N, C-alpha and C positions, 0 to 999 in steps of 0.2 A: 504494500500500499504505499501511496505516495505522502510526503509530509504534508503537503497541500490538504489532502483528504484525512490524515491522522488530526490535523489541527481542526479540522471542519467538526469532526466527531468529538475532540476534547470540548471546543466551546460546546456545541449542543448537549454534552454529556454533563458539564457544568452548570449551564443555564437550567436542566433539569433537576438536578441536584439541589440547585439554589431555589428553585420553586417549591421542592418538596420541604425543605427547609424553613421556609417562609410559611407553608402551611401547617407545619408541627408547630411554630412560634405562635402561629393565631389559633391554634386550637387549645395549645397550654395555657396562653394568655384569658381564654374564655371561659365561661362559667362552664365547669364540667361536674357540678357537683347536684344531687338531688336534696332537695329539702320537701319532705313531706307537706310542711304547711304552706308550700307554693302552690299546690294543686287543690282544687276543691273535691275531687272525687276520684276513684279507683282508675277508671277510663284514661283522664289526664294522665295521671302517674306510670301508668302502664305506656302509654304513647311516649312519655317522655324516655321510659325505660328503654323501650325498643330504639328510639332514637340515638341516645347514648349507646347501645350496643352496636349499631349500624355504623357510627362514626368510630367506634372501637376497631372494628372490621378492618375500615378503611383506613385509618392509621398503619394498623398491623401490616397490609397491602403494601402501603407507601414505604412502610420500613423495609420490607422485603427488596422493593424497588431500588430504595437506595442503597442497600447493600449490593446490588448488582451493579449501578452505577460506578461505584466506587470499586468493585472489581473489575470493571471494563476500563474506568481511568489507570489503574493499576496495569492493565495490560497494555496501554498505550505506552505508559514508560518502560514497560519491559521490553517492549518491539514485539509484542506477539498478538496485538490487537487484531481482530479481523479473521484469526485462525479457529478452526473448529475444534471443538474439544475431543469430538470423539475420531474423526478420522483424519485429522491434521490439516486438512484440505482448506482453503481460503474461503471464508464466508463471503457470499456476493456483495457489493457495495449496495443494490437496490435493497436486500435484506436489511443491511445493517441502516440504511436510510430509515426503512420501517422501523427496523428496531435495533436501536445501536447499543442494547444490551445483551444482543442475541449471543448465544455460547455455542451453539451448531450451526451447521449449513442447514439449508433448506432439506437436502436428502436424509440427512442425520435426525432432523428434526421430526422429518415425515414418517419414518421409519420409528423413530419412539414414540410418536402417539399412535401410529398403528399397534405397536406393541401394548400400549398402556388401553386401547379401547379393546384387545383382545382378552386381556387380564381382568377387565372389567372395573 
């Protein structure tokens, strides 16, 4: 991969990381507590708890994506960004543009998904 392409992906990954970190800071600074006195009935309380659970799952997914972004940035530094972790071939530029944290080439990813479907 050329230096110009690597720099483009580095900027893209850093921008995604910054956005995720900004989202996390907003979530932490917001009200994340439940006070039973704030809700007049059980339905309001349940609705609020569902919303909090959803936000928790969203934060967990963002945490996982952040780890993948950090891993991709490390690969750029190590000079191995864009190599498939399974077969060692280059991951296509189009795939990396669609998913900059991709760890597998499209063929290996397709095979992995096929195995996952078969295993249920």
